[in-house]
Kinemage of the C-alpha trace (Angstrom):
@kinemage 1
@onewidth
@group {chain A} dominant
@subgroup {mainchain}
@vectorlist {calphas} color= white
{ca unk a 1} P 18.316 -69.310 -147.053
{ca unk a 2} L 21.469 -71.544 -146.188
{ca unk a 3} L 23.096 -70.864 -149.687
{ca unk a 4} L 22.720 -67.510 -149.289
{ca unk a 5} L 23.988 -67.808 -146.029
{ca unk a 6} L 27.069 -69.249 -146.540
{ca unk a 7} L 27.366 -66.611 -149.405
{ca unk a 8} L 27.106 -63.954 -146.581
{ca unk a 9} L 29.646 -65.647 -144.682
{ca unk a 10} L 32.619 -66.362 -147.580
{ca unk a 11} L 32.305 -63.024 -148.809
{ca unk a 12} L 32.751 -61.767 -144.099
{ca unk a 13} L 35.222 -64.243 -143.640
{ca unk a 14} L 37.096 -62.449 -147.303
{ca unk a 15} L 36.199 -58.878 -145.785
{ca unk a 16} L 38.265 -60.340 -142.906
{ca unk a 17} L 41.083 -61.778 -144.609
{ca unk a 18} L 41.565 -58.616 -146.613
{ca unk a 19} L 41.509 -56.037 -143.480
{ca unk a 20} L 44.437 -58.515 -141.810
{ca unk a 21} L 45.785 -57.993 -144.773
{ca unk a 22} L 46.358 -54.452 -144.785
{ca unk a 23} L 47.171 -54.493 -140.528
{ca unk a 24} L 49.912 -56.732 -141.229
{ca unk a 25} L 51.239 -54.283 -144.087
{ca unk a 26} L 50.694 -51.246 -141.896
{ca unk a 27} L 52.992 -53.716 -138.903
{ca unk a 28} L 55.719 -53.765 -142.348
{ca unk a 29} L 55.836 -50.055 -142.746
{ca unk a 30} L 55.540 -49.089 -139.422
{ca unk a 31} L 52.421 -47.235 -139.156
{ca unk a 32} L 50.108 -50.516 -137.234
{ca unk a 33} L 48.173 -49.120 -134.538
{ca unk a 34} L 47.400 -45.335 -136.076
{ca unk a 35} L 44.128 -44.283 -137.321
{ca unk a 36} L 43.621 -43.406 -140.335
{ca unk a 37} L 41.622 -40.452 -140.528
{ca unk a 38} L 43.026 -38.082 -138.174
{ca unk a 39} L 46.242 -40.167 -137.943
{ca unk a 40} L 46.496 -40.304 -134.180
{ca unk a 41} L 47.183 -43.837 -132.116
{ca unk a 42} L 44.454 -46.366 -131.908
{ca unk a 43} L 43.742 -46.857 -128.440
{ca unk a 44} L 45.285 -50.486 -127.487
{ca unk a 45} L 42.511 -52.008 -125.594
{ca unk a 46} L 40.526 -51.046 -129.574
{ca unk a 47} L 43.414 -53.262 -130.861
{ca unk a 48} L 43.145 -55.778 -128.185
{ca unk a 49} L 39.504 -56.311 -129.190
{ca unk a 50} L 40.335 -55.732 -132.999
{ca unk a 51} L 43.657 -56.465 -134.029
{ca unk a 52} L 42.810 -55.307 -138.009
{ca unk a 53} L 41.043 -52.051 -136.543
{ca unk a 54} L 41.997 -49.300 -139.293
{ca unk a 55} L 40.469 -45.960 -137.385
{ca unk a 56} L 40.090 -45.199 -133.602
{ca unk a 57} L 36.901 -45.062 -131.859
{ca unk a 58} L 35.885 -41.716 -132.326
{ca unk a 59} L 36.425 -41.961 -136.160
{ca unk a 60} L 34.690 -45.188 -136.653
{ca unk a 61} L 32.043 -43.734 -134.748
{ca unk a 62} L 31.674 -40.622 -137.038
{ca unk a 63} L 31.643 -43.343 -139.928
{ca unk a 64} L 28.999 -45.755 -138.499
{ca unk a 65} L 26.296 -42.690 -138.236
């Protein structure tokens, strides 16, 4: 069970790292804070809570359904 937990944590960390790297690339090309689906601005509150958010809360809610 511990090995499975460690593997899962490493996988989650890897996903977060990829997301952070994508956010940094968006900052470089000046597309940070823009929803990848609807192209609207992502609210500052969402970006403060999740700086590497790729979608606005509306689009993210649709994806999670």
